[in-house]
PDB file of N, CA, C and O in Angstrom:
ATOM      1  N   UNK A   1      98.531  17.235  -7.435  1.00  0.00           N
ATOM      2  CA  UNK A   1      98.264  16.446  -8.469  1.00  0.00           C
ATOM      3  C   UNK A   1      96.439  16.229  -8.320  1.00  0.00           C
ATOM      4  O   UNK A   1      96.163  15.519  -7.353  1.00  0.00           O
ATOM      5  N   UNK A   2      95.412  16.643  -8.981  1.00  0.00           N
ATOM      6  CA  UNK A   2      94.419  16.002  -9.413  1.00  0.00           C
ATOM      7  C   UNK A   2      94.548  14.254 -10.324  1.00  0.00           C
ATOM      8  O   UNK A   2      94.909  14.215 -11.500  1.00  0.00           O
ATOM      9  N   UNK A   3      94.301  13.360  -9.781  1.00  0.00           N
ATOM     10  CA  UNK A   3      94.704  11.970 -10.569  1.00  0.00           C
ATOM     11  C   UNK A   3      92.628  11.622 -10.740  1.00  0.00           C
ATOM     12  O   UNK A   3      91.617  12.095 -10.223  1.00  0.00           O
ATOM     13  N   UNK A   4      92.797  11.051 -11.285  1.00  0.00           N
ATOM     14  CA  UNK A   4      91.871   9.488 -11.768  1.00  0.00           C
ATOM     15  C   UNK A   4      91.896   8.106 -11.219  1.00  0.00           C
ATOM     16  O   UNK A   4      91.979   7.283 -12.131  1.00  0.00           O
ATOM     17  N   UNK A   5      91.845   7.482  -9.819  1.00  0.00           N
ATOM     18  CA  UNK A   5      92.341   6.521  -9.459  1.00  0.00           C
ATOM     19  C   UNK A   5      90.311   5.546 -10.045  1.00  0.00           C
ATOM     20  O   UNK A   5      89.152   5.961 -10.016  1.00  0.00           O
ATOM     21  N   UNK A   6      91.090   3.947 -10.558  1.00  0.00           N
ATOM     22  CA  UNK A   6      90.574   3.563 -10.828  1.00  0.00           C
ATOM     23  C   UNK A   6      90.428   2.670 -10.082  1.00  0.00           C
ATOM     24  O   UNK A   6      91.476   2.096  -9.789  1.00  0.00           O
ATOM     25  N   UNK A   7      89.466   2.266  -9.598  1.00  0.00           N
ATOM     26  CA  UNK A   7      89.158   1.574  -8.096  1.00  0.00           C
ATOM     27  C   UNK A   7      88.572  -0.239  -8.488  1.00  0.00           C
ATOM     28  O   UNK A   7      87.394  -0.209  -8.846  1.00  0.00           O
ATOM     29  N   UNK A   8      89.132  -1.612  -8.477  1.00  0.00           N
ATOM     30  CA  UNK A   8      88.604  -1.993  -8.652  1.00  0.00           C
ATOM     31  C   UNK A   8      88.033  -3.446  -7.207  1.00  0.00           C
ATOM     32  O   UNK A   8      88.616  -3.643  -6.140  1.00  0.00           O
ATOM     33  N   UNK A   9      86.588  -4.306  -7.812  1.00  0.00           N
ATOM     34  CA  UNK A   9      85.968  -4.894  -6.398  1.00  0.00           C
ATOM     35  C   UNK A   9      85.863  -6.082  -7.060  1.00  0.00           C
ATOM     36  O   UNK A   9      85.683  -6.272  -8.262  1.00  0.00           O
ATOM     37  N   UNK A  10      86.017  -7.020  -5.991  1.00  0.00           N
ATOM     38  CA  UNK A  10      85.537  -8.327  -6.192  1.00  0.00           C
ATOM     39  C   UNK A  10      84.768  -8.752  -5.334  1.00  0.00           C
ATOM     40  O   UNK A  10      85.181  -9.215  -4.271  1.00  0.00           O
ATOM     41  N   UNK A  11      83.116  -8.643  -5.745  1.00  0.00           N
ATOM     42  CA  UNK A  11      82.266  -9.168  -5.010  1.00  0.00           C
ATOM     43  C   UNK A  11      81.869  -8.238  -3.525  1.00  0.00           C
ATOM     44  O   UNK A  11      81.259  -8.472  -2.481  1.00  0.00           O
ATOM     45  N   UNK A  12      82.785  -6.786  -4.270  1.00  0.00           N
ATOM     46  CA  UNK A  12      82.191  -5.744  -3.068  1.00  0.00           C
ATOM     47  C   UNK A  12      83.761  -5.466  -1.666  1.00  0.00           C
ATOM     48  O   UNK A  12      83.842  -4.841  -0.609  1.00  0.00           O
ATOM     49  N   UNK A  13      84.802  -6.401  -2.539  1.00  0.00           N
ATOM     50  CA  UNK A  13      85.797  -6.420  -2.018  1.00  0.00           C
ATOM     51  C   UNK A  13      86.731  -5.405  -2.659  1.00  0.00           C
ATOM     52  O   UNK A  13      86.787  -5.559  -3.879  1.00  0.00           O
ATOM     53  N   UNK A  14      87.533  -4.341  -2.158  1.00  0.00           N
ATOM     54  CA  UNK A  14      88.731  -4.218  -2.451  1.00  0.00           C
ATOM     55  C   UNK A  14      89.620  -4.913  -2.564  1.00  0.00           C
ATOM     56  O   UNK A  14      90.071  -5.600  -1.647  1.00  0.00           O
ATOM     57  N   UNK A  15      90.345  -4.850  -4.490  1.00  0.00           N
ATOM     58  CA  UNK A  15      90.894  -5.594  -5.000  1.00  0.00           C
ATOM     59  C   UNK A  15      92.496  -5.047  -5.475  1.00  0.00           C
ATOM     60  O   UNK A  15      93.586  -5.619  -5.461  1.00  0.00           O
ATOM     61  N   UNK A  16      92.220  -4.151  -5.747  1.00  0.00           N
ATOM     62  CA  UNK A  16      93.489  -2.619  -6.803  1.00  0.00           C
ATOM     63  C   UNK A  16      92.559  -1.479  -6.745  1.00  0.00           C
ATOM     64  O   UNK A  16      91.351  -1.330  -6.557  1.00  0.00           O
ATOM     65  N   UNK A  17      93.746  -0.610  -7.015  1.00  0.00           N
ATOM     66  CA  UNK A  17      93.689   0.342  -7.105  1.00  0.00           C
ATOM     67  C   UNK A  17      94.551   1.561  -8.022  1.00  0.00           C
ATOM     68  O   UNK A  17      95.231   2.019  -7.103  1.00  0.00           O
ATOM     69  N   UNK A  18      94.771   2.008  -8.700  1.00  0.00           N
ATOM     70  CA  UNK A  18      95.656   2.869 -10.329  1.00  0.00           C
ATOM     71  C   UNK A  18      95.260   4.074 -10.696  1.00  0.00           C
ATOM     72  O   UNK A  18      94.071   4.343 -10.864  1.00  0.00           O
ATOM     73  N   UNK A  19      96.621   5.273 -10.922  1.00  0.00           N
ATOM     74  CA  UNK A  19      95.967   6.224 -10.816  1.00  0.00           C
ATOM     75  C   UNK A  19      96.509   6.726 -12.177  1.00  0.00           C
ATOM     76  O   UNK A  19      97.612   6.612 -12.712  1.00  0.00           O
ATOM     77  N   UNK A  20      95.116   7.441 -12.631  1.00  0.00           N
ATOM     78  CA  UNK A  20      95.631   8.354 -14.595  1.00  0.00           C
ATOM     79  C   UNK A  20      95.798   9.508 -14.136  1.00  0.00           C
ATOM     80  O   UNK A  20      95.557  10.076 -13.071  1.00  0.00           O
ATOM     81  N   UNK A  21      96.229   9.758 -15.061  1.00  0.00           N
ATOM     82  CA  UNK A  21      95.864  11.408 -15.383  1.00  0.00           C
ATOM     83  C   UNK A  21      94.956  11.653 -16.233  1.00  0.00           C
ATOM     84  O   UNK A  21      94.738  12.864 -16.272  1.00  0.00           O
ATOM     85  N   UNK A  22      94.253  11.000 -17.013  1.00  0.00           N
ATOM     86  CA  UNK A  22      93.431  11.491 -17.990  1.00  0.00           C
ATOM     87  C   UNK A  22      91.822  10.000 -16.906  1.00  0.00           C
ATOM     88  O   UNK A  22      91.734   8.978 -16.225  1.00  0.00           O
ATOM     89  N   UNK A  23      90.967  11.170 -17.625  1.00  0.00           N
ATOM     90  CA  UNK A  23      89.741  10.868 -17.034  1.00  0.00           C
ATOM     91  C   UNK A  23      89.137   9.347 -18.192  1.00  0.00           C
ATOM     92  O   UNK A  23      88.375   8.492 -17.742  1.00  0.00           O
ATOM     93  N   UNK A  24      89.516   9.318 -19.231  1.00  0.00           N
ATOM     94  CA  UNK A  24      89.423   9.178 -20.882  1.00  0.00           C
ATOM     95  C   UNK A  24      90.059   7.356 -20.415  1.00  0.00           C
ATOM     96  O   UNK A  24      89.408   6.319 -20.542  1.00  0.00           O
ATOM     97  N   UNK A  25      91.383   7.488 -19.918  1.00  0.00           N
ATOM     98  CA  UNK A  25      91.811   5.994 -19.960  1.00  0.00           C
ATOM     99  C   UNK A  25      91.309   5.337 -18.746  1.00  0.00           C
ATOM    100  O   UNK A  25      90.871   4.195 -18.607  1.00  0.00           O
ATOM    101  N   UNK A  26      91.479   6.407 -17.785  1.00  0.00           N
ATOM    102  CA  UNK A  26      90.087   5.336 -16.844  1.00  0.00           C
ATOM    103  C   UNK A  26      88.803   5.344 -16.933  1.00  0.00           C
ATOM    104  O   UNK A  26      88.440   4.453 -16.165  1.00  0.00           O
ATOM    105  N   UNK A  27      87.951   5.785 -17.380  1.00  0.00           N
ATOM    106  CA  UNK A  27      87.132   5.108 -17.771  1.00  0.00           C
ATOM    107  C   UNK A  27      86.902   3.787 -19.065  1.00  0.00           C
ATOM    108  O   UNK A  27      86.002   3.150 -19.612  1.00  0.00           O
ATOM    109  N   UNK A  28      88.365   3.930 -19.062  1.00  0.00           N
ATOM    110  CA  UNK A  28      87.971   3.025 -20.827  1.00  0.00           C
ATOM    111  C   UNK A  28      88.324   1.450 -20.366  1.00  0.00           C
ATOM    112  O   UNK A  28      87.722   0.436 -20.718  1.00  0.00           O
ATOM    113  N   UNK A  29      89.810   1.582 -19.219  1.00  0.00           N
ATOM    114  CA  UNK A  29      89.745   0.575 -18.031  1.00  0.00           C
ATOM    115  C   UNK A  29      88.843   0.037 -16.871  1.00  0.00           C
ATOM    116  O   UNK A  29      89.200  -0.995 -16.304  1.00  0.00           O
ATOM    117  N   UNK A  30      87.257   0.918 -16.336  1.00  0.00           N
ATOM    118  CA  UNK A  30      86.505   0.295 -15.856  1.00  0.00           C
ATOM    119  C   UNK A  30      85.408  -0.140 -16.542  1.00  0.00           C
ATOM    120  O   UNK A  30      84.538  -0.865 -16.058  1.00  0.00           O
ATOM    121  N   UNK A  31      85.432   0.423 -18.020  1.00  0.00           N
ATOM    122  CA  UNK A  31      84.299  -0.234 -18.928  1.00  0.00           C
ATOM    123  C   UNK A  31      84.343  -1.365 -18.950  1.00  0.00           C
ATOM    124  O   UNK A  31      83.589  -2.177 -18.414  1.00  0.00           O
ATOM    125  N   UNK A  32      85.980  -1.655 -20.100  1.00  0.00           N
ATOM    126  CA  UNK A  32      86.767  -3.461 -19.709  1.00  0.00           C
ATOM    127  C   UNK A  32      86.562  -4.480 -18.997  1.00  0.00           C
ATOM    128  O   UNK A  32      86.117  -5.559 -19.390  1.00  0.00           O
ATOM    129  N   UNK A  33      86.999  -4.076 -17.495  1.00  0.00           N
ATOM    130  CA  UNK A  33      87.445  -4.837 -16.811  1.00  0.00           C
ATOM    131  C   UNK A  33      86.292  -4.913 -15.890  1.00  0.00           C
ATOM    132  O   UNK A  33      86.334  -5.777 -15.014  1.00  0.00           O
ATOM    133  N   UNK A  34      85.058  -3.969 -15.981  1.00  0.00           N
ATOM    134  CA  UNK A  34      84.449  -4.258 -15.201  1.00  0.00           C
ATOM    135  C   UNK A  34      82.899  -5.351 -15.682  1.00  0.00           C
ATOM    136  O   UNK A  34      82.446  -5.253 -16.822  1.00  0.00           O
ATOM    137  N   UNK A  35      82.192  -6.418 -14.543  1.00  0.00           N
ATOM    138  CA  UNK A  35      81.620  -7.385 -14.958  1.00  0.00           C
ATOM    139  C   UNK A  35      81.898  -8.724 -15.564  1.00  0.00           C
ATOM    140  O   UNK A  35      81.077  -9.412 -16.170  1.00  0.00           O
ATOM    141  N   UNK A  36      83.335  -9.054 -15.296  1.00  0.00           N
ATOM    142  CA  UNK A  36      84.091 -10.061 -15.678  1.00  0.00           C
ATOM    143  C   UNK A  36      83.606 -11.309 -14.462  1.00  0.00           C
ATOM    144  O   UNK A  36      83.226 -10.826 -13.395  1.00  0.00           O
ATOM    145  N   UNK A  37      83.599 -12.593 -14.544  1.00  0.00           N
ATOM    146  CA  UNK A  37      83.757 -13.235 -13.811  1.00  0.00           C
ATOM    147  C   UNK A  37      84.020 -14.590 -13.061  1.00  0.00           C
ATOM    148  O   UNK A  37      83.504 -15.652 -13.409  1.00  0.00           O
ATOM    149  N   UNK A  38      84.845 -14.451 -12.035  1.00  0.00           N
ATOM    150  CA  UNK A  38      85.488 -15.769 -12.082  1.00  0.00           C
ATOM    151  C   UNK A  38      84.940 -16.915 -10.968  1.00  0.00           C
ATOM    152  O   UNK A  38      84.869 -16.668  -9.764  1.00  0.00           O
ATOM    153  N   UNK A  39      84.611 -18.057 -11.500  1.00  0.00           N
ATOM    154  CA  UNK A  39      84.987 -19.118 -10.587  1.00  0.00           C
ATOM    155  C   UNK A  39      85.500 -19.777  -9.953  1.00  0.00           C
ATOM    156  O   UNK A  39      86.474 -20.264 -10.527  1.00  0.00           O
ATOM    157  N   UNK A  40      85.258 -20.406  -8.068  1.00  0.00           N
ATOM    158  CA  UNK A  40      86.477 -21.339  -8.191  1.00  0.00           C
ATOM    159  C   UNK A  40      86.149 -21.654  -7.051  1.00  0.00           C
ATOM    160  O   UNK A  40      85.941 -20.914  -6.089  1.00  0.00           O
ATOM    161  N   UNK A  41      86.066 -23.257  -7.154  1.00  0.00           N
ATOM    162  CA  UNK A  41      85.106 -24.146  -6.571  1.00  0.00           C
ATOM    163  C   UNK A  41      83.634 -24.245  -6.240  1.00  0.00           C
ATOM    164  O   UNK A  41      83.322 -24.605  -5.104  1.00  0.00           O
ATOM    165  N   UNK A  42      82.787 -23.984  -7.049  1.00  0.00           N
ATOM    166  CA  UNK A  42      81.758 -23.536  -7.373  1.00  0.00           C
ATOM    167  C   UNK A  42      81.101 -22.021  -6.464  1.00  0.00           C
ATOM    168  O   UNK A  42      79.910 -21.877  -6.188  1.00  0.00           O
ATOM    169  N   UNK A  43      82.023 -21.186  -6.179  1.00  0.00           N
ATOM    170  CA  UNK A  43      81.477 -19.659  -5.941  1.00  0.00           C
ATOM    171  C   UNK A  43      82.298 -19.034  -7.417  1.00  0.00           C
ATOM    172  O   UNK A  43      83.365 -19.184  -8.013  1.00  0.00           O
ATOM    173  N   UNK A  44      80.957 -18.211  -7.539  1.00  0.00           N
ATOM    174  CA  UNK A  44      80.931 -17.273  -8.891  1.00  0.00           C
ATOM    175  C   UNK A  44      80.941 -15.824  -7.807  1.00  0.00           C
ATOM    176  O   UNK A  44      80.243 -15.697  -6.801  1.00  0.00           O
ATOM    177  N   UNK A  45      82.180 -14.581  -8.478  1.00  0.00           N
ATOM    178  CA  UNK A  45      82.726 -13.743  -8.097  1.00  0.00           C
ATOM    179  C   UNK A  45      82.599 -12.816  -9.326  1.00  0.00           C
ATOM    180  O   UNK A  45      83.005 -13.058 -10.462  1.00  0.00           O
ATOM    181  N   UNK A  46      81.966 -11.719  -8.891  1.00  0.00           N
ATOM    182  CA  UNK A  46      81.786 -10.177  -9.890  1.00  0.00           C
ATOM    183  C   UNK A  46      82.999  -9.591 -10.080  1.00  0.00           C
ATOM    184  O   UNK A  46      83.401  -9.148  -9.004  1.00  0.00           O
ATOM    185  N   UNK A  47      84.002  -9.328 -11.255  1.00  0.00           N
ATOM    186  CA  UNK A  47      84.126  -7.550 -11.067  1.00  0.00           C
ATOM    187  C   UNK A  47      84.327  -6.952 -11.529  1.00  0.00           C
ATOM    188  O   UNK A  47      84.461  -7.081 -12.745  1.00  0.00           O
ATOM    189  N   UNK A  48      84.454  -6.126 -11.053  1.00  0.00           N
ATOM    190  CA  UNK A  48      83.590  -4.635 -11.219  1.00  0.00           C
ATOM    191  C   UNK A  48      84.605  -3.347 -10.662  1.00  0.00           C
ATOM    192  O   UNK A  48      85.220  -3.282  -9.598  1.00  0.00           O
ATOM    193  N   UNK A  49      84.554  -2.575 -11.538  1.00  0.00           N
ATOM    194  CA  UNK A  49      85.862  -1.533 -11.201  1.00  0.00           C
ATOM    195  C   UNK A  49      85.217   0.149 -11.902  1.00  0.00           C
ATOM    196  O   UNK A  49      84.790   0.330 -13.043  1.00  0.00           O
ATOM    197  N   UNK A  50      85.330   1.078 -10.896  1.00  0.00           N
ATOM    198  CA  UNK A  50      85.097   2.774 -11.384  1.00  0.00           C
ATOM    199  C   UNK A  50      85.910   3.871 -11.119  1.00  0.00           C
ATOM    200  O   UNK A  50      86.667   3.851 -10.149  1.00  0.00           O
ATOM    201  N   UNK A  51      85.858   4.600 -11.691  1.00  0.00           N
ATOM    202  CA  UNK A  51      87.166   6.087 -11.986  1.00  0.00           C
ATOM    203  C   UNK A  51      86.752   6.866 -10.865  1.00  0.00           C
ATOM    204  O   UNK A  51      85.528   6.737 -10.877  1.00  0.00           O
ATOM    205  N   UNK A  52      87.036   7.551  -9.964  1.00  0.00           N
ATOM    206  CA  UNK A  52      86.694   7.898  -8.791  1.00  0.00           C
ATOM    207  C   UNK A  52      88.011   9.584  -8.804  1.00  0.00           C
ATOM    208  O   UNK A  52      89.190   9.235  -8.855  1.00  0.00           O
ATOM    209  N   UNK A  53      87.852  10.657  -8.775  1.00  0.00           N
ATOM    210  CA  UNK A  53      88.414  11.799  -8.735  1.00  0.00           C
ATOM    211  C   UNK A  53      89.325  12.183  -6.961  1.00  0.00           C
ATOM    212  O   UNK A  53      88.935  12.771  -5.951  1.00  0.00           O
ATOM    213  N   UNK A  54      90.752  11.434  -7.361  1.00  0.00           N
ATOM    214  CA  UNK A  54      90.744  12.077  -6.278  1.00  0.00           C
ATOM    215  C   UNK A  54      91.940  13.573  -6.422  1.00  0.00           C
ATOM    216  O   UNK A  54      92.750  13.548  -7.349  1.00  0.00           O
ATOM    217  N   UNK A  55      91.935  14.546  -5.636  1.00  0.00           N
ATOM    218  CA  UNK A  55      92.100  15.789  -5.558  1.00  0.00           C
ATOM    219  C   UNK A  55      93.489  15.418  -5.790  1.00  0.00           C
ATOM    220  O   UNK A  55      94.011  15.383  -6.904  1.00  0.00           O
ATOM    221  N   UNK A  56      94.427  14.971  -3.999  1.00  0.00           N
ATOM    222  CA  UNK A  56      95.198  15.378  -4.013  1.00  0.00           C
ATOM    223  C   UNK A  56      96.321  13.852  -3.976  1.00  0.00           C
ATOM    224  O   UNK A  56      96.184  12.832  -3.301  1.00  0.00           O
ATOM    225  N   UNK A  57      97.629  14.287  -5.180  1.00  0.00           N
ATOM    226  CA  UNK A  57      98.405  12.457  -4.876  1.00  0.00           C
ATOM    227  C   UNK A  57     100.026  12.977  -5.627  1.00  0.00           C
ATOM    228  O   UNK A  57     100.470  13.292  -6.731  1.00  0.00           O
ATOM    229  N   UNK A  58     100.497  12.813  -4.199  1.00  0.00           N
ATOM    230  CA  UNK A  58     102.315  13.255  -4.812  1.00  0.00           C
ATOM    231  C   UNK A  58     102.807  11.897  -5.672  1.00  0.00           C
ATOM    232  O   UNK A  58     102.960  10.706  -5.400  1.00  0.00           O
ATOM    233  N   UNK A  59     102.973  12.757  -6.883  1.00  0.00           N
ATOM    234  CA  UNK A  59     103.383  11.742  -8.008  1.00  0.00           C
ATOM    235  C   UNK A  59     104.858  11.749  -7.680  1.00  0.00           C
ATOM    236  O   UNK A  59     105.490  11.459  -8.696  1.00  0.00           O
ATOM    237  N   UNK A  60     105.598  11.959  -6.700  1.00  0.00           N
ATOM    238  CA  UNK A  60     107.031  11.282  -6.488  1.00  0.00           C
ATOM    239  C   UNK A  60     106.235   9.989  -5.169  1.00  0.00           C
ATOM    240  O   UNK A  60     106.977   9.025  -5.360  1.00  0.00           O
ATOM    241  N   UNK A  61     105.536   9.678  -4.405  1.00  0.00           N
ATOM    242  CA  UNK A  61     105.058   8.687  -4.197  1.00  0.00           C
ATOM    243  C   UNK A  61     104.070   7.403  -4.523  1.00  0.00           C
ATOM    244  O   UNK A  61     104.101   6.319  -3.941  1.00  0.00           O
ATOM    245  N   UNK A  62     103.039   7.857  -5.779  1.00  0.00           N
ATOM    246  CA  UNK A  62     102.648   7.286  -6.269  1.00  0.00           C
ATOM    247  C   UNK A  62     103.098   6.960  -7.583  1.00  0.00           C
ATOM    248  O   UNK A  62     103.944   7.722  -8.052  1.00  0.00           O
ATOM    249  N   UNK A  63     102.734   6.025  -8.263  1.00  0.00           N
ATOM    250  CA  UNK A  63     102.641   6.658 -10.034  1.00  0.00           C
ATOM    251  C   UNK A  63     101.623   6.376 -10.746  1.00  0.00           C
ATOM    252  O   UNK A  63     100.870   5.402 -10.748  1.00  0.00           O
ATOM    253  N   UNK A  64     101.678   7.640 -11.563  1.00  0.00           N
ATOM    254  CA  UNK A  64     100.393   8.584 -12.184  1.00  0.00           C
ATOM    255  C   UNK A  64     100.588   7.507 -13.800  1.00  0.00           C
ATOM    256  O   UNK A  64     101.729   7.148 -14.091  1.00  0.00           O
ATOM    257  N   UNK A  65      99.225   7.031 -14.847  1.00  0.00           N
ATOM    258  CA  UNK A  65      99.052   6.730 -15.397  1.00  0.00           C
ATOM    259  C   UNK A  65      99.079   7.808 -16.469  1.00  0.00           C
ATOM    260  O   UNK A  65      98.791   7.529 -17.632  1.00  0.00           O
TER     261      UNK A  65
END
């Protein structure tokens, strides 16, 4: 099954990923989650997300929204 993977990074380090059937759902979350900033102990971290096409995912092994 071909799906779209939402991948989120904090300061360039991958933090999470989730699979979507629809590119519209994936891009909605990517747009709304990206460019958030988090400050901890005087260190600013930026959260960025993007969608990536994944050609083969096994729906029995991975949850697809």
